[in-house]
C-alpha positions in Angstrom: 48.3 33.2 -132.7 49.3 31.7 -129.3 46.6 31.5 -126.6 47.0 32.0 -122.9 44.6 32.2 -119.9 45.8 35.7 -118.9 48.6 38.2 -118.8 50.4 36.5 -115.9 50.6 33.3 -117.9 52.2 35.2 -120.8 54.8 36.7 -118.5 55.6 33.4 -116.8 56.1 31.7 -120.1 58.0 34.3 -122.0 59.6 36.9 -119.6 59.3 39.3 -122.5 61.8 42.1 -123.0 59.5 43.9 -125.5 55.9 45.1 -125.0 53.2 42.5 -125.6 49.7 43.2 -126.8 47.0 40.9 -125.5 43.8 40.5 -127.5 40.5 39.3 -126.2 38.3 38.2 -129.1 35.5 37.3 -126.8 35.3 40.8 -125.5 35.0 42.4 -129.0 32.4 39.8 -130.0 30.3 40.6 -126.9 30.5 44.3 -127.6 29.4 43.7 -131.2 26.4 41.6 -130.2 25.4 44.3 -127.6 25.2 47.0 -130.3 23.6 44.8 -132.9 20.9 43.6 -130.5 20.3 46.7 -128.4 20.9 49.8 -130.5 17.6 50.7 -132.2 19.1 51.0 -135.7 22.2 50.2 -137.6 25.7 50.2 -136.1 28.7 51.0 -138.3 32.2 50.2 -136.8 34.5 53.2 -137.1 37.6 51.4 -138.5 40.0 54.2 -137.5 39.6 53.1 -133.8 41.4 49.9 -134.5 41.9 48.6 -138.1 43.1 45.2 -137.1 41.9 42.7 -139.8 41.3 40.1 -137.0 39.1 42.5 -135.1 37.2 43.5 -138.2 36.4 39.9 -138.9 35.3 39.3 -135.3 32.8 42.2 -135.5 31.5 40.9 -138.9 31.0 37.4 -137.5 29.0 38.9 -134.6 26.6 40.9 -136.8 28.2 44.2 -137.7 27.7 44.6 -141.4 28.4 48.3 -142.0 31.8 50.0 -141.6 32.7 53.7 -141.3 35.9 54.1 -143.3 37.8 57.4 -143.2 40.5 57.0 -145.9 41.0 55.1 -149.1 43.5 52.9 -147.2 40.7 52.0 -144.8 38.4 51.3 -147.8 40.9 49.0 -149.4 41.7 47.2 -146.1 38.1 46.6 -145.1 37.0 45.6 -148.5 39.9 43.1 -148.7 38.9 41.6 -145.4 35.1 41.7 -145.9 34.1 41.5 -149.6 30.4 41.7 -148.7 30.4 44.5 -146.1 28.8 47.9 -146.7 31.4 50.6 -146.6 30.5 54.2 -145.8 33.2 56.9 -146.5 32.4 59.2 -143.6 35.4 61.6 -143.7 34.0 64.9 -144.8 37.1 65.9 -146.8 38.3 63.5 -149.4 40.4 63.7 -152.6 38.7 63.1 -155.9 40.9 60.1 -156.6 39.9 58.5 -153.3 36.2 59.1 -154.0 36.5 57.7 -157.5 38.3 54.6 -156.5 35.9 54.0 -153.6 32.9 54.4 -155.8 34.0 52.5 -158.9 36.4 49.9 -157.5 35.1 49.1 -154.1 31.3 49.7 -154.3 31.1 52.6 -151.9 27.9 54.5 -152.3 27.6 56.4 -149.0 29.7 59.6 -148.6 29.7 62.4 -146.0 30.2 66.1 -146.7 30.1 69.4 -144.9 30.4 71.9 -147.7 29.2 72.7 -151.3 32.8 72.2 -152.4 32.9 68.7 -151.1 29.5 67.9 -152.7 30.8 69.1 -156.1 33.8 66.9 -155.7 31.8 63.8 -154.9 29.4 64.5 -157.8 32.2 65.0 -160.3 34.3 62.0 -159.2 31.4 59.6 -159.4 30.2 60.6 -162.9 30.4 57.9 -165.6 32.4 58.1 -168.8 29.5 59.8 -170.6 29.4 62.6 -168.0 26.2 61.3 -166.3 25.7 61.9 -162.6 25.7 58.8 -160.4 22.1 57.6 -159.9 22.7 55.9 -156.5 24.6 58.3 -154.3 23.8 58.2 -150.6 24.9 61.5 -149.2 25.2 62.5 -145.5 25.5 66.1 -144.5 27.6 66.5 -141.4 26.3 69.0 -138.9 28.6 70.7 -136.3 27.4 70.0 -132.8 28.7 70.6 -129.3 31.3 68.4 -127.7 30.8 69.9 -124.2 29.9 66.5 -122.7 32.8 64.6 -124.2 36.3 63.9 -122.9 37.8 64.8 -126.3 36.2 67.5 -128.5 35.4 66.9 -132.2 33.5 70.2 -132.6 36.0 72.3 -134.5 37.4 70.5 -137.5 34.3 69.2 -139.4 30.6 69.9 -139.8 28.6 72.8 -141.3 27.1 75.4 -139.0 23.4 75.3 -138.3 22.9 78.4 -140.4 24.6 76.8 -143.4 23.0 73.3 -143.1 19.5 74.0 -144.7 21.0 75.2 -148.0 23.5 72.4 -148.1 20.8 69.8 -147.4 18.7 71.3 -150.2 21.7 71.3 -152.6 22.6 67.7 -151.7 19.1 66.5 -152.1 19.4 67.3 -155.9 22.1 64.7 -156.3 21.2 62.2 -153.6 19.2 59.0 -154.1 19.2 58.9 -150.3 20.0 61.7 -148.0 21.1 61.7 -144.4 22.3 64.0 -141.6 25.2 63.0 -139.4 27.1 64.5 -136.5 29.7 63.6 -133.9 29.3 64.7 -130.2 33.0 64.1 -129.4 34.9 61.1 -128.1 33.9 59.5 -124.7 30.6 61.3 -124.3 29.8 61.0 -120.6 26.0 61.6 -120.7 23.3 60.7 -123.2 22.1 64.3 -123.2 25.0 65.0 -125.6 22.9 63.2 -128.2 19.7 65.0 -127.2 21.3 68.4 -127.8 22.7 67.3 -131.2 19.3 65.8 -132.3 17.6 69.1 -131.3 20.0 70.9 -133.6 19.4 68.4 -136.3 15.6 69.0 -136.0 16.1 72.7 -136.6 18.3 72.2 -139.7 15.8 69.7 -141.2 12.8 71.8 -140.5 14.4 74.9 -142.1 15.5 72.8 -145.2 12.1 71.2 -145.8 13.6 68.2 -147.6 13.0 64.5 -147.2 15.6 62.9 -144.9 16.2 59.2 -145.2 18.7 58.6 -142.4 20.0 60.1 -139.2 23.5 59.1 -138.1 24.3 60.0 -134.5 28.0 59.2 -135.0 30.3 57.9 -132.4 31.2 59.1 -129.0 29.7 56.1 -127.1 32.0 55.7 -124.1 33.9 52.9 -122.5 35.0 52.6 -118.8 38.3 54.2 -117.6 39.5 55.3 -114.2 37.6 58.4 -113.2 35.3 58.0 -116.3 32.4 55.7 -115.5 29.5 56.6 -117.8 25.8 55.5 -117.4 24.9 52.2 -119.0 24.7 52.4 -122.8 21.0 51.4 -122.7 20.3 54.9 -121.3 22.0 56.4 -124.4 20.1 54.2 -126.8 16.7 54.9 -125.2 17.1 58.7 -125.4 18.4 58.6 -128.9 15.5 56.5 -130.0 12.9 58.8 -128.3 14.3 61.9 -129.9 14.9 60.3 -133.3 11.1 59.6 -133.6 10.4 63.3 -132.9 12.3 64.4 -136.0 10.6 65.7 -139.2 12.0 62.8 -141.3 10.7 60.2 -143.8 8.4 57.6 -142.2 10.9 54.8 -143.1 14.0 56.8 -142.2 16.9 54.8 -140.7 18.8 55.4 -137.5 22.6 54.8 -137.6 25.5 55.1 -135.2 29.3 54.8 -135.6 30.8 53.3 -132.5 34.6 52.9 -132.5 35.9 53.0 -128.9 32.8 51.3 -127.5 33.3 48.3 -129.8 37.0 47.8 -129.4 38.4 49.3 -126.2 38.0 46.1 -124.3 39.6 44.1 -127.1 43.3 44.8 -126.1 45.6 45.4 -123.2 49.3 45.9 -123.1 52.0 44.2 -121.0 55.1 46.4 -120.3 58.3 45.8 -118.4 59.7 48.3 -115.8 63.3 49.1 -116.9 64.1 51.6 -114.1 62.5 53.2 -111.1 63.3 56.8 -110.0 61.3 57.7 -107.0 57.6 57.8 -108.1 58.6 57.5 -111.8 58.7 54.2 -113.7 60.6 53.9 -117.0 58.7 51.3 -119.1 59.2 49.9 -122.5 56.2 51.5 -124.3 55.0 55.0 -124.2 53.9 58.1 -126.0 55.1 57.0 -129.4 53.6 53.5 -128.9 50.3 52.3 -127.6 50.2 55.0 -124.8 49.8 58.1 -127.0 46.6 59.1 -125.3 48.1 58.7 -121.8 50.8 61.2 -122.8 49.2 63.7 -125.0 45.6 63.9 -123.7 46.3 62.8 -120.1 44.1 59.7 -120.6 43.8 57.5 -117.5 44.1 53.8 -118.2 43.7 51.0 -115.6 46.9 49.2 -114.5 47.7 46.2 -112.5 51.0 44.5 -111.5 51.8 41.0 -112.7 54.1 40.0 -109.9 52.8 37.9 -107.0 55.4 39.1 -104.5 54.4 42.8 -104.5 52.8 43.2 -101.1 53.1 46.9 -100.1 50.2 49.4 -100.4 49.6 51.3 -103.6 51.1 54.6 -104.4 50.8 56.9 -107.5 53.4 56.6 -110.2 54.1 58.4 -113.5 55.6 56.6 -116.5 58.4 57.5 -118.9 58.5 55.6 -122.2 61.5 54.1 -123.9 62.5 56.8 -126.4 65.0 59.6 -125.9 62.2 62.3 -126.0 61.2 64.1 -122.8 57.7 64.2 -124.3 57.6 60.4 -123.9 56.0 61.0 -120.4 52.7 59.8 -119.0 51.8 61.7 -115.8 49.0 59.3 -114.7 48.7 58.9 -111.8 49.0 55.1 -112.1 48.3 53.4 -108.8 50.7 50.4 -108.2 52.3 48.7 -105.2 55.0 50.8 -103.5 57.6 48.0 -103.9 57.4 47.7 -107.7 60.9 47.9 -109.2 62.9 47.3 -112.4 62.2 43.9 -113.9 58.6 43.8 -112.9 55.7 43.7 -115.4 52.5 45.8 -115.6 49.4 45.2 -117.5 47.7 48.3 -118.9 44.1 47.8 -119.9 41.5 49.2 -122.3 43.9 49.9 -125.2 41.9 48.2 -127.9 40.7 51.6 -129.1 43.3 53.8 -130.7 46.2 52.7 -128.5 47.0 49.4 -130.2 46.5 51.1 -133.5 48.8 54.1 -133.0 52.1 52.5 -132.3 55.1 53.9 -134.2 58.7 52.8 -134.7 60.2 56.1 -133.5 63.7 55.8 -132.1 63.7 52.1 -133.0 61.0 51.1 -130.5 57.6 49.8 -131.6 57.7 46.0 -131.9 55.0 44.2 -130.0 54.0 40.6 -130.4 50.3 39.8 -130.1 48.7 37.0 -128.1 45.2 35.9 -127.3 44.1 35.7 -123.7 40.9 34.3 -122.3 40.3 36.3 -119.2 38.0 39.3 -118.8 39.2 42.9 -119.7 40.1 45.2 -116.8 36.7 47.0 -117.2 33.6 46.2 -119.2 30.3 47.8 -120.2 29.1 44.4 -121.4 29.7 41.8 -118.6 26.4 42.5 -116.8 28.0 44.4 -113.9 26.8 47.8 -115.0 23.1 47.0 -115.4 20.9 49.1 -113.1 17.4 50.7 -113.1 16.8 53.6 -115.5 18.4 56.9 -114.5 16.3 59.7 -113.4 17.1 61.8 -116.4 15.6 59.1 -118.7 12.5 58.6 -116.6 11.9 62.3 -116.4 11.3 62.5 -120.1 8.3 60.3 -120.1 
């Protein structure tokens, strides 16, 4: 893969007519080391956020040994890249064939569930040829928790209710060599109190169940930095999680896990697009809702932008984007602040697309090709470059 110092160097060298994805391995490596060194437990990379084999290897090389896989395709991919990694099948609804293949062919032992039906499926699919139950199942019961503090809710599709959880924990304990509780507070949780509320709910479920719990998995939701979404430092999240974890009625040697996706890979990639047309405050660009900018179109996500031309000198104004397809839905309202004199033929870098964006490109309408290059400069925003360190927040201190 060709290396450049930054996006401007790519544009000067190539004048690309197609979108370009720029990868920053040093940013992903730094994020991995941050979680490995500072989170008070084990960090599992959520592969769905960006299943790039190159990225998966970077995370492994920087200390991430466990991977949250959500499909049998992700199991196969991650195992092919990392033969020695620990894979955890954390999708609560799986087919029997996927469970069977994961267990018998890829060495997966950890499975999540949120119902008795899923438990029965896992137990059945992992029995040996003589009908014996698997002796080494590691089961995680997913609890439904609030997503009120997150930019994107994950509270409705998965997770058992608090009233259902005690019985499911008791039932799962009968088949589990190792039993955990997991939850997900939603994507881009903007305060550490999201995890405090979820851990309080976890405490109630465990107390009612009166079973031995070997692991607590606080899931994903750890935020990155976007325009209008600047979270507290992640150290605040880690400290509160650690404090409340130790207050739970769990085994003395219980483990603490998390499943960062966005927080590990958002800074890994950015996108270079070309302006094909300008119509007032609307720019027609060559990537969009069916490409890396799905979230900008469908959930009104704000990504940082910057022009790559040196001769744009007028003040900024707010623009909306249209993508390249024939679909009116290929529209990103923004606003995206760019110089007033931007015009067709100019290039724009769109940042923080390593999470989901670079992984969600499609070929709809014949668009979708995007070469990838490595650049050495810093991402357009970072949680890990030292700029966001500050004294503890009042909400952390007040809990002492």
